[in-house]
N, C-alpha and C positions, 0 to 999 in steps of 0.2 A: 504490498501498496502505500503509496507514495504520501510525502508530506505535503499540506494546503499550504500558496505563497501566502505572506506577510505579503498585509497591505496597509498603504502610511494610516488610514481614515480611522479601519479596527484599533493598532494600537495606538492608537493616538487616546485610541474612547478606550480600548482598556486600562491606558498609563492613567486619565481619567479621572474613574472608576476606585484605581488603587489610589488617591492621594484623597479622594473625598473619605471613600471608607477607613479605607491606615489615619487619618487627620492628619497628610502629609500637606505643610506650604509651597507651594510651586518656584522653593526654593531647592528641596530634594531635588536630586541629579535623579533619575531614571528615563530610560534606556529601552532599545528592544534584549539590548545584551545582562541586565538589569537581575542579581542571583538577587529570589524571594525571599528562601529560608534560608542562613546562617545569614546574610548579610544586612547593611547597616538598619534596615528593615522589622530584623529578627520576626519573623511574620513565624504563627503557631496556627494551631488547625481545629481556631476560632474562626482570627483573620480568617483562614483562606477558605472556611466557610458560608465566612458571609459574602463572601467576595465573592462566589459561587451563586451566589445566591443573586446577588447583584447583577453579579452580567447575567445570567439567564431572566433575568426582566431586561432584563436590556438592547437582551439578541435573539431573544423568546427564544431557547431550548432547556430542554427540566430534564437531568441528570438526578438519581437516586445519590449517593453519595460515595460509595463502596465501588461507585460508576469510577469517582476515579483517585488517581495516588498521587506521591508529594514529587512525579515524576513529571506533571503537572503543572506543576505549581516550582521550578526548578531555576524556571527566567521569565520575562518580563515573555519571549517569542514562545517557551514553551506554552504556555496558557494561552498567546495567542496565535498556537497553532487548534487547542483543542477546541477555543470557541470560534476558529473558523470553521475547524473539524463540525463542530454541530450545531450550526446555527440556520433559522431561519429566514432572518432577519437577515435583508439588505443593507449593506453598504447605504450610508444618506446620500456619495453619489449614486446609487443605482435607484434613484424615488424616486418619480415623477410625477 
């Protein structure tokens, strides 16, 4: 199975959700390569659950908590690939 292609808009939306849910300011450096667990953000399992709930609402998918593991939260890129592979909500640029 091939890896989903990352698009800037989806990554930006995910970074915005991470900033909001983890209460990070605009000064926090977050990009596609940012590690989530074991990083400056010190993501824990409750943070991961909160992010998944927010991402489900934003991107229109629903997943049982046992369907995703720590590999999904390795980095912003891995989280974005997970979301893209499950999303039913088109990017804003695809909406007409």
